[in-house]
C-alpha positions as CSV (number, residue, x, y, z in Angstrom):
1,M,139.4,144.2,12.6
2,L,140.2,144.1,16.4
3,Q,140.1,147.7,18.0
4,S,143.9,148.4,19.5
5,W,142.0,149.0,22.6
6,R,140.9,145.6,23.1
7,A,143.0,142.9,25.0
8,D,145.1,140.2,22.6
9,E,143.0,137.0,22.6
10,N,146.0,135.0,23.7
11,D,146.4,137.2,26.9
12,I,142.8,136.4,27.6
13,D,143.5,132.6,27.2
14,A,146.3,132.6,29.1
15,L,144.9,134.3,32.1
16,A,141.6,132.2,32.1
17,A,143.8,129.1,32.1
18,A,145.8,130.7,35.0
19,R,149.2,130.4,33.0
20,H,149.7,134.1,32.3
21,S,153.3,135.3,33.7
22,D,151.9,138.9,33.8
23,P,148.7,139.8,34.1
24,F,149.4,142.9,35.6
25,S,150.4,143.6,32.1
26,F,147.0,144.2,30.6
27,M,144.5,143.9,33.7
28,G,142.7,146.5,35.5
29,P,143.0,150.3,33.9
30,H,145.2,150.5,30.8
31,L,145.8,153.8,28.7
32,T,145.5,153.0,25.1
33,P,145.5,155.1,21.9
34,E,141.8,155.5,22.0
35,G,141.3,156.1,25.7
36,W,141.3,154.2,29.1
37,A,140.6,150.3,28.8
38,I,139.1,148.7,32.0
39,R,139.4,144.7,32.2
40,A,137.9,142.5,34.7
41,F,137.9,138.6,34.9
42,A,135.2,137.5,36.9
43,P,133.9,133.8,36.9
44,D,130.5,133.2,36.9
45,A,129.4,136.6,36.2
46,I,126.3,137.3,34.4
47,S,127.2,140.9,34.1
48,V,129.9,143.5,35.0
49,R,129.6,147.2,35.8
50,A,132.2,149.5,36.6
51,Q,130.9,152.5,39.4
52,R,132.9,155.4,41.0
53,R,134.2,155.3,44.1
54,D,131.0,157.3,45.2
55,G,128.8,154.7,44.0
56,S,127.9,156.4,41.0
57,A,127.6,154.2,37.4
58,L,130.4,154.6,35.6
59,I,130.1,151.7,32.7
60,E,128.8,148.8,31.6
61,L,131.7,146.4,30.7
62,E,130.9,143.8,27.4
63,R,131.7,140.3,28.0
64,R,134.5,139.6,25.6
65,K,135.3,136.0,26.0
66,G,134.4,133.6,28.8
67,D,134.3,135.1,32.1
68,F,136.6,138.2,30.6
69,F,135.0,141.4,30.5
70,E,136.3,144.7,29.2
71,A,135.1,148.6,28.1
72,L,136.7,151.4,27.0
73,L,136.3,155.1,28.5
74,P,137.4,157.4,25.6
75,D,136.8,160.6,27.5
76,A,138.8,159.9,30.5
77,T,141.7,162.1,31.2
78,E,143.5,160.3,34.0
79,R,143.7,157.1,35.3
80,P,140.3,155.6,36.3
81,R,139.5,154.8,40.1
82,Y,136.6,152.9,40.3
83,R,134.8,149.3,41.9
84,L,133.3,146.3,40.0
85,E,130.3,145.3,40.6
86,V,129.6,142.0,39.4
87,H,126.0,140.2,39.3
88,R,125.8,136.3,39.9
89,T,123.2,133.8,40.3
90,R,124.0,133.8,43.7
91,G,124.1,137.8,44.5
92,V,126.0,140.7,43.7
93,D,129.7,141.4,44.6
94,S,131.2,144.9,44.9
95,Y,134.8,145.0,45.1
96,E,137.7,147.2,44.0
97,D,139.6,145.2,41.5
98,A,143.5,144.2,42.8
99,Y,144.8,145.0,39.3
100,C,143.9,148.3,39.6
101,F,146.7,149.1,42.0
102,G,150.5,149.6,41.1
103,P,153.7,147.8,42.8
104,A,153.6,148.1,46.6
105,L,157.4,146.7,47.1
106,G,160.4,148.9,46.0
107,P,163.8,148.3,44.6
108,L,165.2,148.5,47.9
109,D,163.1,145.2,49.0
110,D,164.7,143.8,45.6
111,H,168.1,144.5,46.3
112,L,167.7,143.7,50.2
113,M,166.3,140.1,49.4
114,L,168.7,139.2,47.1
115,E,171.5,140.3,49.3
116,G,170.1,138.6,52.2
117,T,170.2,141.7,54.4
118,H,166.8,142.9,54.8
119,R,166.3,142.9,58.5
120,E,162.7,143.8,58.4
121,L,161.8,141.4,55.9
122,Y,158.4,140.4,58.2
123,K,157.3,143.9,57.7
124,R,157.3,143.7,53.7
125,L,156.5,139.6,53.1
126,G,153.6,137.4,53.9
127,A,150.2,139.1,54.4
128,Q,150.8,142.8,55.4
129,I,147.4,144.5,56.5
130,T,148.3,148.0,55.0
131,T,146.9,151.2,53.3
132,H,148.1,151.3,49.3
133,E,147.3,154.0,47.0
134,G,144.4,155.3,49.5
135,E,142.9,152.2,50.4
136,G,142.9,149.8,53.1
137,G,143.6,145.9,52.4
138,V,146.4,143.5,52.6
139,L,149.5,143.1,50.5
140,F,150.4,139.6,50.1
141,A,154.0,139.1,49.1
142,L,156.1,136.2,48.2
143,W,159.3,134.8,47.4
144,A,159.1,131.9,44.3
145,P,162.0,132.6,41.8
146,N,161.1,129.3,39.8
147,A,157.3,129.9,39.8
148,S,155.9,130.7,36.1
149,R,152.5,132.2,38.2
150,V,151.8,132.6,41.8
151,S,148.4,133.1,42.8
152,V,146.6,134.4,46.3
153,V,143.5,132.3,46.9
154,G,141.0,132.0,49.6
155,D,137.5,132.2,50.8
156,F,137.1,135.8,49.2
157,N,137.8,135.0,45.8
158,D,136.3,131.1,46.2
159,W,139.7,129.3,46.2
160,D,140.0,130.4,42.4
161,G,143.6,130.6,41.4
162,R,142.6,132.9,38.5
163,R,141.4,135.8,40.2
164,C,144.1,137.1,41.9
165,Q,147.6,136.1,40.0
166,M,150.3,138.1,41.3
167,R,152.9,140.6,39.7
168,K,156.1,138.8,39.7
169,R,159.3,141.1,40.4
170,F,161.8,139.9,37.9
171,D,164.8,140.8,39.2
172,S,164.4,139.1,43.1
173,G,161.9,136.4,42.5
174,L,159.5,138.5,44.7
175,W,155.6,138.3,44.0
176,E,153.1,140.7,45.4
177,I,149.4,141.9,44.9
178,F,147.7,144.1,47.1
179,I,143.8,143.1,47.6
180,P,141.6,146.0,48.7
181,H,139.3,146.1,51.6
182,L,140.6,142.4,52.8
183,Q,140.7,142.3,56.8
184,A,142.4,140.7,59.7
185,G,140.9,136.8,59.7
186,A,141.0,136.0,56.1
187,V,141.8,132.6,55.4
188,Y,144.2,132.0,52.3
189,K,147.1,129.8,50.6
190,Y,149.0,130.3,47.8
191,E,148.8,128.4,44.8
192,V,152.0,127.7,42.7
193,V,152.9,127.1,39.2
194,S,156.3,125.7,38.8
195,G,158.4,127.0,35.8
196,S,157.9,124.0,33.6
197,G,154.1,124.7,34.2
198,E,152.9,122.0,37.1
199,L,150.9,122.9,39.3
200,Q,151.9,122.5,42.9
201,P,149.8,121.8,46.3
202,L,148.6,124.5,47.5
203,K,151.2,125.9,49.8
204,A,150.8,127.6,53.1
205,D,152.5,131.3,53.6
206,P,156.1,130.9,54.8
207,F,155.6,134.3,56.4
208,G,152.5,133.4,57.4
209,F,151.5,135.1,60.9
210,E,148.8,132.8,61.8
211,A,147.6,129.7,60.8
212,E,144.8,127.1,61.4
213,L,144.3,124.7,63.9
214,R,145.8,121.6,62.4
215,P,144.7,119.2,60.4
216,S,144.0,122.6,58.4
217,T,146.7,123.9,56.9
218,A,145.9,127.7,55.4
219,S,147.5,130.6,56.7
220,I,145.3,133.5,58.3
221,V,145.9,137.3,57.6
222,A,146.7,138.9,61.2
223,Y,147.9,142.0,62.2
224,T,150.8,141.7,64.9
225,E,152.2,145.1,64.6
226,D,150.4,146.9,67.6
227,F,149.5,144.5,70.7
228,D,148.6,146.2,74.0
229,W,151.8,146.1,75.6
230,T,152.4,147.3,79.2
231,D,155.9,145.9,80.0
232,E,158.1,148.8,79.1
233,D,159.6,149.0,82.5
234,Y,160.3,145.1,82.1
235,L,162.1,145.6,78.7
236,K,163.9,149.0,80.3
237,N,165.3,146.7,82.8
238,R,166.1,143.8,80.6
239,A,168.2,145.8,78.8
240,D,170.2,147.4,81.6
241,G,173.3,144.8,82.1
242,D,174.8,141.5,80.8
243,W,172.8,138.5,81.2
244,R,176.4,136.5,82.0
245,R,176.2,138.2,85.4
246,R,172.8,137.8,86.2
247,P,170.8,135.1,87.7
248,M,169.0,133.0,85.3
249,S,167.2,130.0,86.6
250,I,164.6,128.4,83.6
251,Y,161.3,126.3,83.7
252,E,161.4,124.5,80.4
253,C,157.8,124.0,79.8
254,Q,155.6,122.2,77.1
255,L,152.2,124.0,76.8
256,A,150.3,121.3,75.6
257,S,151.0,118.8,78.6
258,W,151.8,121.0,81.5
259,R,147.9,120.7,82.5
260,H,145.1,120.4,80.6
261,G,141.3,121.6,80.9
262,E,138.3,119.6,80.9
263,G,138.0,117.2,78.6
264,G,141.2,117.1,78.0
265,R,141.3,120.1,76.0
266,W,144.3,122.3,75.6
267,L,144.3,125.2,77.9
268,S,144.7,128.7,76.0
269,Y,147.3,131.2,76.1
270,D,145.0,133.5,78.4
271,E,144.4,130.6,80.9
272,L,148.4,129.2,80.9
273,A,148.9,133.3,81.7
274,D,146.5,133.0,84.5
275,T,147.9,129.7,85.9
276,L,151.4,128.4,84.4
277,I,152.8,132.4,85.2
278,P,152.1,132.6,88.9
279,Y,153.0,128.9,89.2
280,V,156.5,129.7,87.9
281,R,156.8,132.8,89.6
282,D,156.1,131.5,92.7
283,L,159.1,128.7,92.3
284,G,161.3,131.9,92.0
285,Y,162.3,131.2,88.4
286,T,163.8,134.1,86.2
287,H,162.4,132.6,82.9
288,I,160.0,130.3,81.4
289,E,161.5,128.4,78.2
290,L,158.6,127.1,75.7
291,M,159.3,124.3,73.7
292,P,158.5,125.3,70.3
293,V,155.0,127.5,69.7
294,T,155.8,128.3,66.0
295,E,153.3,126.5,64.1
296,Y,153.9,122.8,63.5
297,P,151.6,120.2,61.8
298,F,152.2,117.0,64.0
299,D,151.3,116.7,67.7
300,L,154.0,114.3,68.8
301,S,156.7,116.2,67.2
302,W,156.6,118.6,70.2
303,G,156.8,121.5,67.8
304,Y,160.5,120.7,66.7
305,Q,159.4,120.1,62.9
306,P,157.7,123.7,62.7
307,I,155.9,124.8,59.4
308,G,155.2,128.7,60.3
309,L,158.0,130.0,61.7
310,F,156.4,133.5,61.9
311,A,153.0,132.1,63.8
312,P,152.2,131.5,67.4
313,T,150.5,127.9,67.3
314,K,146.8,128.2,67.0
315,R,146.4,125.1,69.2
316,F,146.3,127.6,72.4
317,G,144.7,130.9,70.8
318,S,145.3,133.8,68.8
319,P,148.6,135.9,68.3
320,E,146.9,138.7,70.4
321,A,146.4,135.7,73.5
322,F,150.3,134.9,72.9
323,A,151.3,138.4,73.2
324,R,149.2,138.6,76.2
325,F,150.9,135.5,77.4
326,V,154.2,137.4,77.2
327,D,153.0,140.5,78.6
328,K,151.6,139.0,81.8
329,A,155.1,136.8,81.7
330,H,157.0,140.2,82.2
331,A,154.2,141.7,84.7
332,A,155.1,139.1,86.9
333,G,159.0,139.7,86.3
334,L,159.7,136.4,84.2
335,G,161.1,136.6,80.8
336,V,160.3,134.1,77.8
337,I,162.5,132.3,76.0
338,L,161.3,130.5,72.7
339,D,162.7,127.2,71.7
340,W,163.5,128.2,67.9
341,V,164.2,125.7,65.1
342,P,166.0,127.0,62.2
343,A,168.0,123.6,61.5
344,H,165.3,121.5,59.7
345,F,161.5,121.7,58.6
346,P,158.9,119.1,57.5
347,I,158.2,118.1,54.1
348,D,154.4,118.4,54.4
349,A,152.9,119.1,51.4
350,H,151.8,122.7,52.1
351,G,154.8,123.8,53.6
352,L,158.3,124.7,52.1
353,A,159.4,121.5,50.5
354,W,159.7,122.1,46.9
355,F,158.1,125.3,47.0
356,D,158.0,126.6,43.8
357,G,158.4,123.2,42.0
358,A,161.9,123.0,42.7
359,P,164.6,122.9,46.2
360,L,164.2,126.6,47.4
361,Y,164.1,126.5,50.8
362,E,166.2,123.5,51.1
363,H,169.5,122.5,49.5
364,A,169.1,120.6,46.4
365,D,171.6,117.6,46.9
366,P,170.0,115.4,49.9
367,R,173.4,114.4,50.9
368,K,173.1,118.6,52.6
369,G,169.5,119.0,52.2
370,F,167.7,116.1,54.0
371,H,168.0,114.7,57.5
372,P,167.9,110.9,57.9
373,D,167.1,111.3,61.5
374,W,164.0,112.9,61.2
375,N,162.9,112.4,57.8
376,T,162.9,116.7,57.4
377,A,164.6,118.9,54.9
378,I,167.5,121.0,55.9
379,Y,167.6,124.5,55.0
380,D,170.1,125.8,52.2
381,F,172.0,128.0,54.7
382,G,174.4,129.4,51.8
383,R,171.7,130.7,49.9
384,K,171.3,134.2,51.1
385,E,167.4,134.4,50.4
386,V,167.0,131.4,52.8
387,A,169.5,133.0,55.5
388,N,167.4,136.4,55.2
389,F,164.0,134.1,56.0
390,L,165.3,132.4,58.9
391,M,167.2,135.9,60.3
392,A,163.8,137.5,59.7
393,S,162.0,134.9,62.1
394,A,164.2,135.4,64.7
395,L,164.1,139.1,64.7
396,Y,160.2,138.7,64.3
397,W,159.8,136.9,67.9
398,I,161.9,139.4,69.5
399,D,160.4,142.5,67.7
400,R,156.5,141.6,67.7
401,Y,156.3,139.6,70.7
402,H,159.1,141.0,73.0
403,I,160.3,137.8,73.2
404,D,163.5,137.4,75.7
405,G,165.7,135.0,74.3
406,L,166.0,132.3,71.6
407,R,166.8,128.6,72.5
408,V,168.4,127.6,69.1
409,D,167.7,123.9,68.6
410,A,169.8,121.0,67.0
411,V,172.8,123.9,66.7
412,A,175.3,120.5,66.2
413,S,173.2,119.1,63.2
414,M,173.7,122.7,61.4
415,I,177.4,122.9,62.0
416,Y,178.5,119.3,61.0
417,L,177.9,118.3,57.5
418,D,178.5,114.5,58.7
419,Y,176.0,114.5,61.6
420,S,174.8,111.3,61.8
421,R,175.7,109.9,58.6
422,N,177.7,107.5,57.3
423,P,180.7,108.1,55.4
424,D,179.0,108.1,52.1
425,E,176.3,109.9,53.1
426,W,177.8,113.8,53.3
427,I,179.8,116.1,51.3
428,P,183.2,117.6,52.5
429,N,183.7,121.2,52.5
430,A,185.7,122.9,50.3
431,D,188.7,122.5,52.7
432,G,187.9,118.7,53.0
433,G,186.3,119.1,56.2
434,N,183.1,118.3,57.9
435,I,181.9,122.0,59.2
436,N,179.2,123.5,57.1
437,Y,180.6,126.9,57.1
438,D,177.2,128.3,55.5
439,A,175.2,127.4,58.7
440,V,177.9,128.5,60.8
441,N,178.1,131.8,59.1
442,F,174.3,132.2,58.9
443,L,174.4,131.5,62.9
444,K,176.9,134.4,63.3
445,R,174.9,136.9,61.4
446,V,171.8,135.9,62.9
447,N,173.6,136.5,66.7
448,E,174.9,139.7,65.4
449,A,171.6,140.8,64.4
450,V,169.8,139.9,67.8
451,Y,172.3,141.5,70.0
452,G,172.8,144.8,67.7
453,L,169.1,145.7,67.3
454,F,167.8,144.1,70.9
455,P,169.9,144.7,73.8
456,G,169.3,142.5,76.5
457,A,167.3,139.8,74.3
458,F,169.8,136.6,74.0
459,M,170.5,133.3,72.3
460,V,171.1,130.1,73.3
461,A,172.8,127.2,71.9
462,E,171.6,123.2,72.3
463,E,175.1,122.5,71.0
464,S,176.2,119.0,72.3
465,T,179.9,118.9,70.9
466,A,183.1,120.5,72.1
467,Y,182.8,123.1,68.6
468,S,185.4,126.1,69.9
469,G,183.9,129.5,70.8
470,V,180.0,128.8,70.2
471,T,179.6,131.9,72.8
472,A,182.6,134.0,71.9
473,P,181.9,137.3,70.0
474,T,182.0,136.7,66.2
475,F,184.7,139.6,66.2
476,A,187.0,137.1,68.4
477,G,186.3,134.3,65.7
478,G,183.1,132.7,67.7
479,V,179.6,132.2,66.8
480,G,178.5,134.7,68.9
481,F,175.5,133.3,71.0
482,G,175.2,134.2,74.7
483,F,175.0,131.2,76.3
484,K,175.2,127.3,75.7
485,W,173.6,124.2,77.3
486,N,176.7,122.4,79.4
487,M,175.6,118.8,77.8
488,G,178.8,117.7,79.1
489,W,178.1,118.4,82.6
490,M,174.6,116.7,82.2
491,H,175.5,113.5,80.9
492,D,178.6,112.8,83.0
493,T,176.7,113.6,86.4
494,L,173.7,111.8,85.5
495,D,176.1,108.7,84.9
496,Y,177.4,109.3,88.0
497,L,174.3,109.2,90.0
498,E,173.1,106.7,88.4
499,K,175.5,104.1,89.9
500,D,175.0,102.6,93.3
501,P,176.6,104.8,96.0
502,I,179.4,102.0,96.4
503,Y,181.0,102.7,93.4
504,R,180.6,106.1,92.8
505,R,184.2,106.7,94.1
506,W,185.7,104.9,91.0
507,A,183.8,107.4,88.8
508,H,184.4,110.8,91.3
509,N,186.2,112.6,88.0
510,Q,182.7,112.7,86.4
511,F,181.5,115.7,88.8
512,T,184.8,117.0,88.8
513,F,185.7,117.2,85.4
514,S,183.3,119.7,84.3
515,M,185.4,122.5,86.1
516,V,188.4,121.8,83.5
517,Y,186.1,123.4,81.1
518,A,183.4,125.3,82.8
519,Y,184.7,128.9,81.4
520,S,185.4,127.9,77.7
521,E,181.8,128.7,77.2
522,N,179.0,130.6,79.1
523,F,177.4,127.7,80.1
524,I,173.3,126.7,81.1
525,L,173.2,123.7,83.1
526,A,170.1,121.8,81.7
527,I,168.4,119.0,82.5
528,S,165.8,119.1,79.5
529,H,162.7,117.4,78.1
530,D,165.5,115.0,76.3
531,E,166.4,113.5,79.2
532,V,163.3,112.2,81.1
533,V,161.6,110.8,78.0
534,Y,162.5,107.6,75.8
535,G,163.6,105.0,78.3
536,K,165.6,107.5,80.0
537,K,163.2,107.6,83.1
538,S,162.4,110.7,85.0
539,V,164.9,112.3,87.3
540,V,163.7,111.0,90.6
541,S,163.4,107.4,88.8
542,K,166.8,107.5,87.5
543,W,168.6,106.6,90.7
544,P,169.1,103.5,92.8
545,G,167.9,102.5,96.2
546,D,164.6,102.8,97.9
547,E,162.5,105.7,97.8
548,W,164.0,107.9,100.3
549,Q,167.6,107.4,98.7
550,R,166.1,108.4,95.2
551,F,164.5,111.5,96.8
552,A,167.4,112.5,98.9
553,T,169.7,112.1,95.8
554,T,167.2,114.2,93.8
555,R,167.2,117.1,96.0
556,A,171.3,116.5,96.6
557,Y,171.7,116.8,92.7
558,Y,169.6,120.0,92.5
559,G,171.4,121.4,95.2
560,Q,174.5,120.8,93.6
561,M,173.4,121.8,90.4
562,W,172.2,125.3,91.5
563,G,175.5,125.8,93.4
564,H,177.9,125.0,90.2
565,P,178.7,127.7,88.0
566,G,176.3,128.2,85.4
567,K,172.7,129.4,84.6
568,K,170.1,126.8,85.6
569,L,167.2,125.0,83.5
570,L,164.6,122.4,84.7
571,F,162.2,120.6,82.8
572,M,158.6,120.6,83.8
573,G,157.4,117.9,86.5
574,Q,161.0,117.6,87.7
575,E,160.3,120.7,90.1
576,F,158.3,118.2,92.3
577,G,159.9,115.4,91.8
578,Q,157.7,113.2,89.0
579,T,158.7,109.4,88.9
580,T,157.2,108.9,85.5
581,E,158.8,109.6,82.0
582,W,157.3,112.6,80.8
583,D,154.3,111.8,78.4
584,S,153.3,115.0,75.9
585,E,149.5,113.5,75.5
586,T,149.0,113.9,79.4
587,D,149.4,116.4,82.1
588,L,151.9,116.1,84.6
589,P,151.1,114.1,87.2
590,W,150.0,116.7,89.7
591,W,148.3,114.4,92.2
592,L,151.8,113.4,93.4
593,L,151.7,116.8,95.3
594,D,149.5,115.3,97.6
595,H,152.6,113.3,99.2
596,A,155.2,115.2,101.4
597,S,158.3,113.6,99.5
598,H,156.9,115.8,96.2
599,Q,156.1,118.7,98.2
600,G,159.7,118.7,99.9
601,V,161.4,118.6,96.3
602,K,159.3,121.6,95.1
603,R,159.6,123.3,98.6
604,L,163.5,123.0,97.6
605,V,163.2,124.1,94.4
606,A,161.8,127.5,95.4
607,D,164.3,128.3,98.0
608,L,167.4,126.9,95.9
609,N,165.8,129.8,93.4
610,G,165.3,132.3,96.0
611,F,168.9,132.0,97.5
612,Y,170.3,131.8,94.3
613,R,168.6,135.0,93.3
614,T,169.7,137.0,96.1
615,R,173.5,135.9,96.4
616,P,175.5,137.5,93.8
617,A,178.0,135.0,95.0
618,M,175.9,132.2,93.2
619,Y,175.6,133.9,89.7
620,A,177.5,137.2,89.4
621,R,180.6,135.1,88.1
622,D,179.3,131.9,86.6
623,C,181.3,132.9,83.4
624,E,184.5,134.0,85.4
625,Q,187.0,131.6,86.8
626,E,187.6,134.0,89.8
627,G,183.7,132.9,90.9
628,F,185.3,129.6,91.8
629,R,187.5,128.1,94.0
630,W,188.1,124.0,95.2
631,I,188.2,123.2,98.7
632,V,187.9,119.4,98.3
633,A,187.9,118.1,94.9
634,N,189.4,114.6,95.1
635,D,187.8,112.9,98.3
636,E,186.7,109.8,96.1
637,E,186.7,107.7,98.6
638,R,183.7,109.4,100.5
639,S,182.2,111.0,97.5
640,V,182.3,114.1,98.8
641,L,183.0,117.5,96.8
642,A,183.4,121.2,98.3
643,Y,183.8,124.3,96.7
644,L,183.4,128.1,97.3
645,R,181.4,130.4,95.1
646,F,182.3,134.1,94.8
647,G,180.8,137.2,93.4
648,A,182.3,140.8,93.7
649,E,184.7,142.1,96.2
650,G,182.7,142.7,99.0
651,D,179.7,140.4,98.2
652,P,179.8,137.1,100.8
653,P,181.0,134.1,99.8
654,V,179.1,130.7,99.9
655,A,180.6,127.4,100.2
656,V,178.6,124.5,98.7
657,I,179.5,120.8,100.0
658,S,177.9,117.5,98.9
659,N,177.9,114.2,100.2
660,F,176.6,111.7,97.3
661,T,176.6,108.6,99.8
662,P,174.0,107.7,102.0
663,V,176.4,107.8,105.0
664,V,176.6,110.8,107.4
665,R,179.8,112.2,107.7
666,Q,180.6,113.7,111.4
667,D,183.1,116.2,112.1
668,Y,184.4,116.5,108.6
669,R,186.2,119.4,108.2
670,I,186.8,121.9,105.0
671,G,188.9,125.2,104.5
672,L,187.0,128.1,104.8
673,P,188.4,132.0,103.8
674,I,187.2,134.1,106.4
675,V,186.6,133.4,110.3
676,G,183.5,133.2,112.1
677,H,179.8,131.8,111.8
678,W,179.0,130.6,108.6
679,R,175.1,129.8,108.2
680,E,173.5,126.8,107.0
681,A,171.4,128.5,104.2
682,I,170.3,125.4,102.2
683,N,170.6,121.9,103.6
684,T,168.5,119.5,101.1
685,D,168.3,116.8,104.0
686,A,166.0,119.3,106.2
687,T,163.0,117.8,107.3
688,E,160.9,120.2,105.4
689,Y,162.4,118.8,102.0
690,W,161.3,115.6,103.6
691,G,164.9,114.8,104.5
692,S,166.2,113.1,107.8
693,G,167.2,116.1,109.5
694,V,170.4,115.5,110.0
695,G,172.8,119.1,109.9
696,N,174.9,121.8,111.7
697,F,171.8,123.5,114.0
698,G,171.7,126.5,111.8
699,G,175.2,127.0,110.8
700,V,179.3,126.6,111.7
701,V,182.0,128.4,112.9
702,A,185.2,128.8,111.1
703,E,188.5,129.1,113.5
704,R,191.7,130.2,112.3
705,Q,193.3,127.0,111.5
706,S,194.5,126.5,107.8
707,L,193.4,123.7,106.0
708,H,192.9,123.3,101.9
709,G,194.9,126.4,101.2
710,L,192.4,128.4,103.1
711,P,193.1,130.6,106.2
712,C,190.4,129.2,108.1
713,S,188.4,125.9,108.8
714,A,185.4,124.5,110.2
715,A,184.1,120.9,111.1
716,L,180.9,120.0,109.6
717,T,178.2,117.0,109.8
718,L,177.3,115.9,106.4
719,P,174.0,114.8,106.1
720,P,173.6,111.4,103.9
721,L,173.1,112.1,100.1
722,A,172.8,116.0,100.6
723,T,173.9,119.2,99.6
724,L,175.0,122.1,102.0
725,F,174.9,125.9,101.5
726,L,177.0,127.9,104.1
727,E,176.6,131.3,103.9
728,W,179.2,133.8,105.5
729,R,177.3,137.1,106.3
730,P,179.0,140.1,107.8
731,Q,175.8,140.8,110.3
732,D,176.0,137.3,111.6
733,N,179.9,138.3,112.6
């Protein structure tokens, strides 16, 4: 007759077959009527011995069946703590059995996860390096509610799914196991069996904090809590103030193609910190925006199909190295913005797709859960746990890596159920409309969390439609973003300048229409990577005319962009007039800077940034109508625009004038608000920018002769294809 302390044979068989639903119910130490039973599963073991933690022998375990061993401690009065000494032909392994440890997650984790409100989920799920019941090790925790079994597998257990089968927390669908003495650097995946018993492809950790370099796909245990930060003063200053009223000029960059090392290798985060950051700082930018660095499998997706929303890509180094990059950026006075992609994810087998044998992170219905444009899965924003997962990712980057802002990619594809779909390919909402209320509510919650928890951090929407209230606060019915890319301004102005100058008079409204809606949202004027690929040409190459005209048009456009209300963003390479489309597989064409034309564009961008950052009139009221006044809006015959920018009371105003024809305009009179000398602070036709040198000899004098509804006026010389900034300064008068 089987002694009562011995394990049931059905349990042993199920464990050995890796199909037991709850191995913690009988493995490890268990109190029986005869005393404490110790049970272990040790594949390929010759013998197994339990040792006290001081190294002395406790008991030899008996081989019960196959690789299952057990023993009885009849005299033990309390739960034994022990190590297993496993003898194999290849040697001896000594370790504490994971089945000795109780649960590490608590009822609050279950409750908040189910509720979708766990704002510190990244501190609980994934691979957490921690101390549990007095032992150091790694707590693995995973959400897989449809799974019948989940195991952690890695080099530390020979990738054997039978050895570290996880404990299921039945109420929440969370699984957990604490593996003692495991350290940072351990490589792992999850072995998941579906509810119907089907073994899934090995899965990377959705909360993995580090990943292997592609084509390898495993997660890596990493400690990201206490990097060596030196940016306390920067973060304090970041929190003091409103970014709507502060200068923001952004350099958008893809780390993989900004510059390469010898042999075409990627530069590391540390090398980029030593080269890219000083370069951007010296150009006068306030922020650097990184195209996605969340881990992604396919290079040519540029990171916009991420598979690891908590891991900085291994292409450029470790999490610690990425943290050093951010810290050095802050030391240089630069904020760091990350492109963040919660809209969709790739369907690679090791990722989130059908994670536990059924649609989990994605919506089950392909009309809502599959994106035909990108061949990707769409998150089920209405599932609280999924929304919580995504929110945790956003908070993680700002908390752990001190990121200053997130630019949320493809917001329109999230908001509209019929985005890029034919009429029979989407499902209307409950009201019969095309708005995805689940996605909108998710975006509202993320924005509320970021602004509520991290003063000074901000959220930016890449939203290409006229959806109302994207940057309005949620309490006023808005979505709660801080800023939105102004796609309308970008499309209209590019289209205008692509026309031959002789035809621009008939499209003048393309440059003036933006002021009709300029204050409907908090805008960023963005000439992003999307505008210089796929046959769209580089900025310089978009325009008609000879080389001189194309460079002059570029400089005039940048001047108009920096003068126009809204924050600024320019993609890498355009700051020196790259003439070819961006190629993500090669360096920027740095050799172009051997030519004066390209040096001139770069010098202009630096000067525009320097002027912009130091003149409140150029930024303080970007989002307020009082910061702008037209002087000349309707001179379509000569393709001239002129307006004033204002800061707070007492800030000197700035006049911005653009001439978008290659004709010099002599004695062009404009109204001005103040009598006296107006300094020509920026002239994009200056010789130092490779211009023709036409201008106003340093400034003009406004006389008491009213014009354009203003009390004063001055006669100007307008250079060809150029933008002027005129600045009234008290010390000059």
